[in-house]
C-alpha positions as CSV (number, residue, x, y, z in Angstrom):
1,M,-53.9,90.5,-127.1
2,L,-54.0,88.4,-124.0
3,F,-55.0,89.8,-120.6
4,R,-54.1,87.9,-117.4
5,F,-56.5,87.9,-114.6
6,G,-54.9,85.7,-111.9
7,P,-54.2,82.3,-113.4
8,I,-56.7,82.9,-116.3
9,F,-55.8,84.5,-119.6
10,F,-58.4,86.3,-121.6
11,D,-58.1,87.0,-125.3
12,L,-59.5,90.6,-125.4
13,V,-59.7,90.7,-129.2
14,N,-62.0,87.7,-129.4
15,I,-64.0,88.6,-126.4
16,G,-64.4,92.3,-127.2
17,A,-65.2,91.9,-130.9
18,P,-68.7,90.5,-130.5
19,M,-69.4,93.2,-127.9
20,L,-68.1,95.9,-130.2
21,K,-70.2,94.6,-133.0
22,K,-73.3,94.7,-130.8
23,L,-72.5,98.2,-129.7
24,A,-72.0,99.3,-133.4
25,K,-75.3,97.7,-134.4
26,F,-77.1,99.3,-131.4
27,T,-75.8,102.8,-132.4
28,E,-76.9,102.3,-136.0
29,H,-80.6,101.7,-135.1
30,E,-82.6,104.9,-134.8
31,D,-86.1,103.4,-134.4
32,G,-86.7,104.9,-131.0
33,A,-85.1,108.3,-131.8
34,V,-88.3,109.7,-133.4
35,T,-90.3,108.7,-130.3
36,I,-87.8,110.5,-128.0
37,D,-87.9,113.6,-130.3
38,W,-91.7,113.7,-130.0
39,V,-91.6,113.3,-126.2
40,V,-89.1,116.1,-125.9
41,L,-91.1,118.4,-128.3
42,T,-94.4,117.6,-126.5
43,A,-92.8,118.3,-123.1
44,A,-91.4,121.6,-124.4
45,L,-94.8,122.7,-125.7
46,V,-96.5,121.7,-122.4
47,G,-93.8,123.6,-120.5
48,F,-94.1,126.6,-122.7
49,G,-97.9,126.6,-122.4
50,T,-97.7,126.3,-118.6
51,F,-95.2,129.2,-118.5
52,I,-97.4,131.4,-120.6
53,G,-100.5,130.5,-118.5
54,L,-98.7,131.4,-115.3
55,Y,-97.2,134.5,-116.8
56,M,-100.7,135.7,-117.9
57,A,-102.6,134.7,-114.8
58,E,-102.2,137.9,-112.8
59,P,-102.9,140.4,-115.6
60,V,-106.0,138.4,-116.5
61,K,-107.2,138.5,-112.9
62,S,-106.6,142.3,-112.8
63,L,-108.5,142.8,-116.1
64,D,-111.3,140.6,-114.8
65,A,-111.7,142.6,-111.7
66,K,-111.8,145.9,-113.7
67,N,-114.4,144.5,-116.1
68,G,-116.5,143.2,-113.1
69,A,-116.4,146.6,-111.5
70,A,-117.5,148.3,-114.8
71,V,-120.3,145.8,-115.4
72,A,-121.5,146.2,-111.8
73,N,-122.1,149.9,-112.3
74,V,-124.2,149.5,-115.4
75,E,-127.9,150.1,-114.9
76,V,-130.1,147.8,-117.0
77,Q,-133.5,149.2,-118.0
78,S,-136.4,146.8,-118.4
79,I,-138.3,146.8,-121.6
80,Q,-142.0,146.1,-121.5
81,T,-143.6,144.7,-124.5
82,D,-147.2,143.8,-125.1
83,F,-147.8,141.2,-127.7
84,S,-151.6,141.1,-127.1
85,T,-152.3,143.8,-129.7
86,T,-151.9,143.1,-133.4
87,D,-150.8,145.6,-136.0
88,P,-153.1,146.1,-139.0
């Protein structure tokens, strides 16, 4: 099939065939596909972890404040020990 571009004729079959072969060869190789899969999976896990962290941040702050108030009201008694005497 000839294509005319001004005074020049191009044979599209002979010009396009090597390009189509290269394109077919490129689509057959899947060497980088595993890398892309791992990048996507890792990004999804990081995004999911970030979402869970942000979702849980406020309830944890509230629980921390309640625990702090409860511990602040605890009275600690001191225990005195004397190790200078020995038991028989």
